[in-house]
VOKEKE-779049 format. One line per field, with one value per residue (C-alpha): x, y, z. Coordinates in steps of 0.001 Angstrom, whole numbers, plus 500000, padded with zeros to 6 digits. Example, Ala and Ser with C-alpha at 12.3 -4.5 7.8 and 13.67 -1.06 7.14 Angstrom:
<atoms>
px = [512300,513670]
py = [495500,498940]
pz = [507800,507140]
</atoms>
This chain:
<atoms>
px = [251741,249138,250620,254105,253043,251362,254537,256685,254287,254431,258234,258388,256058,258156,261387,259801,258532,261888,263937,261733,262854,266520,266126,264386,267226,269832,267919,267536,264585,262908,261482,257715,255943,254560,251635,249650,246313,243496,241726,238406,235293,232128,229076,226447,223599,220544,222378,221611,218033,217853,215846,214083,211242,209890,206655,205955,206833,204434,201626,202315,202129,198875,197388,197755,194720,191726,188162,185863,188695,189628,185982,185386,188462,187553,183971,185017,187546,185401,182547,184866,184874,181142,181403,183896,181185,178360,180236,180898,177349,175815,177878,177200,173465,173573,175385,172879,169962,171602,171928,168556,166525,168683,169813,173322,172029,170042,173158,175037,172261,172476,176203,175605,173099,175650,178440,179199,182775,183096,186065,184116,181036,182964,183616,180046,178889,181422,180745,176995,177531,180046,177598,174804,177015,178053,174434,173209,176058,175959,173731,176301,179147,177326,176898,180412,182460,180485,177913,179879,183103,181239,179752,183229,184709,186987,185534,186386,184547,181087,178792,179497,183254,182971,180646,183081,185851,183466,182786,186527,186935,184093,185753,188984,187069,185365,188627,190548,187637,186961,190629,191230,188008,188324,191808,190582,187736,190048,192320,189368,188307,191861,192693,189402,191165,194180,192701,192885,196704,197125,194503,196374,199625,197985,196457,199853,201474,198757,199194,202922,202168,199683,202313,204634,202192,200052,202262,202429,199146,196438,197212,197206,193612,192475,195056,197474,201175,203614,207303,207838,209343,213017,213532,215687,212970,213232,217021,216832,214284,216456,219562,217976,216551,219926,221718,219350,219873,216463,216774,214887,215856,212623,209897,206249,203441,199916,196779,195100,193325,190768,189430,190190,192465,194281,198061,200040,203193,204411,207480,206254,206994,209977,211757,211966,208641,209883,208388,208659,205534,203844,200425,199745,198047,201295,203216,200705,200213,203625,206861,210108,211123,207657,207677,211114,209959,206977,209042,211704,208979,207830,211395,211614,208863,210847,214292,213000,211196,207825,206047,207742,207329,203622,203267,204867,202857,199741,200251,200149,196850,195566,196510,194600,191652,191546,191859,188855,186923,187670,186372,183410,182096,181746,179804,177362,176906,176024,173528,171886,173196,169918,168008,170534,170981,174704,176265,179925,182808,183633,180113,180326,176888,178594,180685,178430,178976,182747,182538,180422,182819,185813,184204,183417,186930,188519,186450,187826,191344,191081,193416,195968,195928,196165,199076,200982,200516,201045,204324,205631,204515,206393,209529,209156,208802,212089,213813,212517,213656,217157,217331,215892,216441,213452,211547,209613,208656,207316,205366,203701,202741,201092,198978,197899,196713,194405,191633,190697,192751,192088,195212,194973,193073,192998,195462,192759,191476,194926,195507,192230,191387,194600,196536,198964,200401,198250,199280,200350,202538,204218,204942,206209,208630,209876,210403,212065,214460,215148,215962,218766,220209,220007,223728,223926,224774,221733,219300,220924,220419,216894,213550,212811,209970,207070,207131]
py = [620854,618425,615509,616481,616556,613174,611701,613103,611683,608246,608306,609355,606536,604002,605169,604966,601439,600258,601849,600748,597074,598116,600528,597837,595382,597922,598680,594995,593313,595088,593390,593042,595082,593102,593794,591985,590604,590317,587059,586038,584076,585935,585299,583045,584792,585227,585213,588836,588362,584652,582381,585118,583905,586564,584640,584458,588138,589051,587019,588539,592069,591359,589846,593204,594450,592218,592008,594925,597072,594439,593839,597563,597967,594976,596179,599658,598462,595640,598113,599956,596930,597376,601124,600782,599000,601209,604407,603181,601948,605090,607423,605319,605426,609222,609569,607320,609369,612619,611180,609441,612444,614691,616867,616834,617790,620659,622039,621710,623621,626349,626714,626816,629636,631709,631589,630251,629414,625668,626322,628517,626300,623646,625638,626955,623319,621863,624322,623603,619877,619538,621303,618943,615910,617280,617786,614401,612498,614532,612078,609314,611725,612877,609306,608110,611156,612440,610164,606939,608560,609953,606553,604992,607850,608984,612475,615490,618126,619530,619383,623034,622526,619413,621147,624054,621666,620094,623498,624119,620762,621609,624909,623090,620503,623250,625031,621883,620275,623329,623672,619995,619329,622502,621379,617813,618684,620986,617974,615813,618360,618696,614964,613004,609647,609928,612168,609389,609261,613031,613199,610602,612549,615788,613990,612640,616054,617684,615040,615821,619527,618818,616815,619807,622462,620411,620848,624633,625552,622935,621382,624742,625300,622591,622687,625037,624275,625624,624889,622133,623703,623079,619801,616655,615081,617817,617548,613793,614179,616696,614599,611575,613687,615268,611931,610677,613712,615310,619090,620438,622688,622582,620218,621258,620370,619974,620516,617363,616856,619455,616783,613404,611425,609630,609689,610593,612189,613183,614068,615572,617961,618543,621348,623536,622590,619619,619566,617209,617316,615306,615788,616701,613347,611507,613923,613479,609707,608560,608125,609673,606447,605878,609324,608642,605246,606806,609610,607134,605432,608741,609707,606422,607542,610676,609120,606189,608578,606977,610080,609573,605803,606252,608673,606181,603138,605191,606772,603346,602673,606063,605248,601954,603786,606424,603709,601966,605253,605758,602337,602055,605583,605105,601864,603152,606534,604914,602651,605087,608506,609416,608906,611010,613697,613040,613568,612530,612265,615958,616869,617974,616463,613067,613825,611770,608770,609255,609583,606428,604437,605821,604787,601271,600704,602125,599695,596791,598163,598452,595480,596844,600369,598998,596767,599753,601738,598775,597884,601403,601265,598010,599517,602587,600313,598636,601955,603321,600377,600562,604337,604550,600985,600892,597662,597577,601243,600784,597713,599602,602401,599813,598762,602381,602442,599529,601925,602161,599465,595751,594131,590555,590084,587016,586999,587740,590680,592172,591669,593253,595910,597050,600024,599570,596333,594845,595147,591524,591946,595085,593733,590451,592358,594331,591209,589359,592297,592310,588593,589327,592170,590810,591209,594797,596980,599265,596384,594440,597431,598129,596895,593195,592150,590191,586446]
pz = [241329,242788,240847,242010,245666,245305,243805,246628,249245,247624,247571,251228,252228,250269,251902,255353,254868,253453,256230,259140,259190,259027,261937,263926,263269,264434,267663,268529,270255,273178,276253,276260,278948,281857,284190,286832,285612,288136,287290,288875,287999,286948,289121,287562,285757,287938,291242,292083,293304,293851,291625,289634,287397,284980,284452,288171,288541,285721,287271,290699,289320,287476,290628,292382,290444,291060,292253,291498,290134,287543,286597,286167,283995,281838,281467,280378,277830,276430,275978,273629,271322,270771,270405,267546,265551,266831,265941,262404,261772,263268,261080,257985,258737,259144,255797,254041,255389,254296,250810,250611,251726,249540,252415,250984,247543,249074,250772,247475,245674,248334,247649,243882,244298,246207,243617,240167,241175,241694,243957,246390,246229,248176,251390,251249,251187,253647,256483,256804,256171,259006,261324,260253,260873,264273,265335,264078,265749,268977,270919,270537,271324,274454,275695,274905,275834,278802,280445,279984,281206,284217,285083,285197,287202,284384,283871,286036,284010,284470,281473,280703,280745,278592,276130,275857,274796,272298,270748,270494,268767,266407,265516,264697,262674,260682,259909,259007,257164,254997,254055,253348,251434,249370,248327,247870,245527,243558,243048,241985,239364,238081,238018,237839,237303,239594,242306,244867,244604,244886,247611,249673,249276,250418,253425,254496,254044,256118,258831,258951,259250,262031,263919,263762,264965,267370,270474,270186,268454,269028,272426,274293,273134,275565,278356,280035,279642,282210,282863,285413,288561,289133,290955,290873,288715,286092,286149,285543,282732,280905,281521,279853,277012,276246,276439,273741,271511,272071,271511,274539,277425,279414,280615,280568,282960,281550,283656,282325,285651,284556,282198,283795,286125,283294,283433,280361,278977,275560,273507,270261,267435,265175,263306,266406,268010,270047,273528,276506,278642,281360,282827,286430,287055,286335,288548,291370,291130,289957,291830,290622,288872,287403,285795,284313,283037,281256,279738,278628,276613,275142,274261,272399,270053,269249,268870,266820,264435,265038,263762,260392,260597,261285,258391,255998,257064,257707,254304,252673,254428,253264,249667,249930,251452,248715,246074,247631,247619,243925,242943,245303,244757,241026,241397,244016,242368,239041,240818,243250,242287,240596,243846,245735,243061,243133,239742,239972,242433,241917,243093,246749,247360,247217,250305,252660,250379,250522,254303,254642,252452,254356,257657,256430,255081,258232,260308,258305,258682,262476,263146,260650,262073,265610,264612,263213,266413,268730,267049,267611,271240,271826,270309,272533,275564,274706,274120,277404,279494,278027,278508,282020,283322,285635,284829,288098,287942,284420,285562,288415,286010,283776,286751,287231,283623,284458,285483,281802,280038,280284,281681,280493,277203,275019,272080,269522,271582,271739,268015,266891,269453,271160,269791,272736,274091,276825,280447,280533,277444,278758,282233,280778,278530,281540,283644,280781,280348,284062,284005,281535,283657,287191,287798,286570,289597,289308,288822,291666,293933,292697,293992,294217,291919,293400,292799]
</atoms>
């Protein structure tokens, strides 16, 4: 029956095509329709706002932050360069001391005395070891996260409030660390030669899971999330989100001012946990268009699948890191393992060595990790400007970020230390985009950039 229907369809098509020219000849030629065409010359590019120069506009924006404010911003951010090295060397030194004085071996022996199960020995070791590491690194944490932030006016918390958040973070670290390391050492025992591959895969999978649950499980542990009151701003945010295919029906306000005055927003989660949120500092300090410009950037991360993109590229870095751990651990353990009472990579007492090697390799990979993140941020900037079309509003927000981000670094500084584009780069991209859209009606009607 199917073949018969196909044959009939083919015959009908053939008859139609053969008869069409004959019918056309019988009907004769028809007069072509006519219409009036409105012909006019397009205005020259750049005529909307005069002789617009994106370089001059960029320089004029950057010049709005100067003097003591610029020096303070530069000092704070440049101090972070040193702290990257100090943090790494400090943690490595702590790990070496824990190994050399056999503190790690003593904790391992304690776990062995509690149970003969090698599986349960790991959590019994990891819990006390994380607490020891937290205590030994607390002086540096106290300086960096509290006193230094206070001295630059970036901390709104009292010591008690700050310490409470630190305890919450420590609780999370204990829970996550015990789970991950227990699974990790089980993998090492099961696959002593290829553990680094399986370990990297588990780490990436856990990172993906964390991305999914963070907006609804972890973030509320530190801040209160409440629906943004109904307003034209909320309507515009949801309008842009829906136009970009983001499955949300609400916008959340975060009380970030309880910690600091930093402005921020976020579009995160997937598989039903997607959430659009902005902090109260952005709502208080930003104009309507500035808030939209920031959220357009954040929506770019979501629409462009930067979470997945980061997992893939970050996963490659993790595989390299675990491969380095596999090779370096064996060499150092064979050389100094007797002094440390560390037997093999499956011995939990060797965890400080793995942590020290991980820290050293991560320090070397700082430019690579920053490049991965910075590339995604640049893409999100471009998405946001095309979605929201507010180049000047985005530029003024960048200036507001200058309280803790150096605006105009040298190229090598930006390449090595910046996980976001510098202020100069971001404003230049906005002004360059604007130069190509000067005659668009909304840009023509928008604010005039400084020159």
